C-alpha positions in Angstrom: 0.0 0.0 0.0 2.7 2.5 1.0 4.7 1.7 -2.1 1.7 2.3 -4.4 0.9 5.6 -2.7 4.6 6.7 -2.9 4.4 6.2 -6.7 0.8 7.3 -7.5 -0.4 9.2 -4.4 -0.7 12.8 -3.6 -0.2 14.7 -0.4 -3.2 15.6 1.8 -3.5 16.9 5.3 -5.9 15.2 7.7 -7.2 17.5 10.5 -9.3 17.0 13.6 -10.5 19.9 15.7 -9.9 19.8 19.4 -10.8 22.0 22.3 -13.1 24.9 22.0 -10.9 27.2 20.0 -12.1 27.2 16.4 -8.7 26.9 14.7 -7.1 24.3 17.0 -6.4 21.2 15.0 -4.4 18.0 15.3 -3.1 17.5 11.8 -1.0 14.9 9.9 0.2 14.9 6.3 -0.5 11.7 4.4 -0.1 10.3 1.0 -3.5 9.5 -0.6 -5.2 8.2 -3.7 -8.0 10.7 -4.5 -10.6 10.3 -7.2 -14.1 11.3 -7.9 -16.9 8.8 -8.0 -17.8 7.1 -11.2 -21.3 7.7 -12.7 -22.4 4.2 -11.6 -21.3 5.0 -8.0 -23.5 8.1 -7.7 -26.3 6.5 -5.6 -28.0 7.7 -2.5 -26.4 10.8 -1.2 -23.1 10.5 -3.1 -22.7 13.4 -5.5 -20.3 14.4 -8.3 -18.5 16.8 -6.0 -17.6 14.0 -3.5 -14.3 12.2 -3.5 -13.2 8.7 -2.7 -9.9 8.9 -0.7 -7.7 6.0 0.2 -4.9 6.4 2.8 -2.5 4.1 4.6 -2.3 4.4 8.4 1.5 4.6 8.3 1.8 8.4 8.7 -1.1 8.4 11.2 0.7 5.8 13.3 4.0 7.5 13.0 2.6 10.9 14.1 0.3 9.3 16.7 -2.5 11.3 15.2 -4.6 12.6 16.9 -3.1 11.1 20.0 -4.7 7.7 19.1 -4.2 4.6 21.1 -4.1 2.2 18.1 -6.7 0.0 19.7 -8.7 -2.3 17.5 -12.3 -1.2 18.3 -15.2 0.8 17.0 -13.6 3.9 18.8 -10.2 3.6 17.2 -9.1 7.3 17.3 -6.8 6.8 14.3 -9.8 6.4 12.0 -11.0 9.7 10.5 -14.6 10.5 11.5 -17.4 12.6 10.2 -16.5 16.3 10.9 -12.8 15.8 10.4 -11.3 17.9 7.7 -9.0 17.1 4.8 -6.9 19.6 2.8 -6.8 18.3 -0.8 -5.2 20.3 -3.6 -5.4 23.4 -1.6 -9.1 23.0 -0.7 -10.4 22.2 2.7 -13.0 19.5 2.5 -15.1 17.5 5.1 -14.9 13.8 5.9 -18.4 12.3 5.6 -17.4 8.7 6.5 -14.4 6.4 6.8 -14.1 2.7 6.5 -11.1 1.1 8.2 -9.7 -2.2 6.8 -7.9 -4.5 9.2 -5.9 -7.6 8.3 -5.1 -10.0 11.2 -6.0 -7.2 13.6 -3.7 -4.6 12.1 -5.1 -1.5 10.5 -3.8 -1.5 6.9 -6.0 0.9 4.9 -8.6 3.6 5.4 -11.2 4.5 2.7 -13.0 7.8 3.1 -15.8 9.7 1.5 -15.0 13.4 1.4 -17.5 16.2 0.7 -16.9 19.5 -0.9 
């Protein structure tokens, strides 16, 4: 995964707001595969302006973003969640959902739907 992203990925910044100050973010730079949704994928609430984003957890683990424990659970803090933000190609966008992929208990990939 990391080798593929090193060749074909682009740099994004994943951000999670913390505290009550509007501009206080924990952020991490990641390599990502970013693409729009294909016409046949535009179902339900998915629109043409949404993006499908794939990241490796490598940079998240290295940076301990956002101070995550690395626990395998539904509350794994390393997994982006609705309301987190992503800077892609200079535009700030919003995470709508994220799907972690675990292999033998290890987080190996995160797929996200990003709006905006």
